[in-house]
C-alpha positions as CSV (number, residue, x, y, z in Angstrom):
1,M,-9.3,2.0,17.0
2,D,-6.7,-0.7,16.2
3,R,-8.2,-4.1,15.3
4,G,-4.9,-5.9,15.7
5,M,-2.8,-7.7,13.1
6,P,-4.9,-9.8,10.8
7,G,-1.8,-11.4,9.4
8,S,1.1,-11.4,7.1
9,T,2.2,-13.0,3.9
10,S,5.7,-13.7,2.7
11,R,7.5,-15.0,-0.4
12,G,11.3,-14.9,-0.4
13,R,12.2,-11.2,-0.8
14,L,8.8,-9.7,0.3
15,T,6.8,-9.8,3.4
16,V,3.5,-7.9,3.8
17,D,2.0,-7.2,7.3
18,V,-1.6,-6.2,7.5
19,R,-3.4,-4.4,10.3
20,H,-6.7,-2.5,10.5
21,Q,-6.9,0.8,12.2
22,G,-10.4,2.4,12.2
23,S,-11.9,2.2,8.7
24,S,-8.4,1.8,7.1
25,A,-6.3,-1.2,6.3
26,V,-2.6,-0.5,6.8
27,L,-0.3,-2.7,4.7
28,T,3.4,-2.8,5.3
29,P,5.4,-4.4,2.5
30,E,9.0,-5.2,3.5
31,G,11.6,-6.1,0.9
32,E,11.5,-6.1,-2.9
33,L,8.2,-5.7,-4.9
34,D,8.7,-7.0,-8.4
35,H,7.3,-9.5,-10.9
36,H,8.3,-12.4,-8.6
37,T,6.7,-11.1,-5.5
38,A,3.8,-9.0,-6.7
39,E,1.2,-11.6,-5.6
40,V,2.5,-11.3,-2.1
41,L,1.1,-7.7,-2.0
42,S,-1.8,-8.0,-4.4
43,A,-3.5,-10.8,-2.4
44,P,-3.8,-8.8,0.9
45,L,-4.8,-5.7,-1.1
46,E,-7.6,-7.7,-2.7
47,Q,-8.6,-9.2,0.6
48,A,-8.7,-5.8,2.3
49,L,-11.0,-4.5,-0.4
50,E,-13.2,-7.6,-0.2
51,D,-13.4,-7.1,3.6
52,G,-14.8,-3.6,3.0
53,F,-11.6,-1.6,3.6
54,S,-11.6,0.8,0.7
55,R,-9.2,3.2,2.5
56,L,-5.8,1.6,2.1
57,V,-2.6,3.0,3.6
58,L,0.7,1.5,2.4
59,D,3.6,2.0,4.8
60,C,6.4,2.0,2.2
61,S,9.2,2.7,4.8
62,R,10.5,-0.9,4.5
63,L,10.0,-1.3,0.7
64,E,13.5,-1.4,-0.8
65,F,12.6,-1.8,-4.4
66,C,9.6,-1.5,-6.7
67,D,9.5,-2.3,-10.4
68,S,6.7,-1.8,-13.1
69,T,4.8,-4.9,-11.9
70,G,4.7,-3.5,-8.4
71,L,3.5,-0.2,-9.7
72,N,0.7,-2.0,-11.7
73,V,-0.4,-3.8,-8.5
74,L,-0.7,-0.4,-6.7
75,L,-2.4,1.3,-9.6
76,G,-4.9,-1.6,-9.9
77,A,-5.6,-1.4,-6.2
78,R,-6.1,2.4,-6.5
79,L,-8.7,2.0,-9.2
80,K,-10.7,-0.6,-7.1
81,A,-10.4,1.4,-3.9
82,E,-11.6,4.6,-5.6
83,A,-14.5,2.7,-7.2
84,A,-15.5,1.6,-3.7
85,G,-15.3,5.2,-2.4
86,G,-11.8,5.1,-0.9
87,G,-8.3,5.4,-2.1
88,V,-4.7,4.3,-1.7
89,H,-2.3,6.4,0.3
90,L,1.4,5.8,0.3
91,A,3.6,6.7,3.3
92,G,7.2,6.9,4.2
93,M,8.7,6.0,0.8
94,L,12.5,5.5,0.7
95,P,14.3,7.6,-2.0
96,V,15.0,4.6,-4.2
97,V,11.2,3.8,-4.4
98,S,10.1,7.4,-4.6
99,R,12.4,7.9,-7.6
100,V,10.5,5.1,-9.5
101,F,7.2,6.9,-8.9
102,E,8.8,10.2,-10.1
103,I,10.2,8.7,-13.2
104,T,7.0,6.9,-14.3
105,G,4.7,9.7,-13.2
106,A,2.8,7.3,-10.9
107,G,3.4,9.7,-8.0
108,A,0.9,12.1,-9.5
109,V,-2.0,9.7,-9.1
110,F,-1.3,8.7,-5.5
111,T,-1.6,10.7,-2.3
112,V,1.9,10.5,-0.7
113,H,2.5,11.2,2.9
114,D,5.7,11.5,5.0
115,D,4.6,8.8,7.4
116,V,1.8,6.4,8.3
117,D,0.4,8.7,11.0
118,A,0.0,11.6,8.5
119,A,-1.7,9.2,6.1
120,L,-4.1,7.9,8.7
121,A,-4.9,11.5,9.8
122,H,-5.6,12.4,6.2
123,V,-7.8,9.4,5.6
124,A,-9.7,10.0,8.9
125,E,-10.6,13.5,7.7
126,A,-12.0,12.2,4.3
């Protein structure tokens, strides 16, 4: 059940669209996630958790760059989501972003899916 598009936030090089599908919040960051733009993603992640959406799916198919600050935002959201009985699922990562997760080992602590549909199907089964 799609609840529509609650909104989007933007700052320069990063835009984040948010929608709710069933019991999941689907966030789609587009652009570059770094120390200058991290708040653009962390704010809607926090809001989703405050609104009771502990199952978070990040559609990373439009994310062109992610640095250590971006990784920290995602790791923090993962801890909070898991504490609330949910988790953070990453979907559709481009090779340049996927490589950052491989190099840092962060890929081992997230569930990574080929696309959003696969992530939502997995979350629905949980």
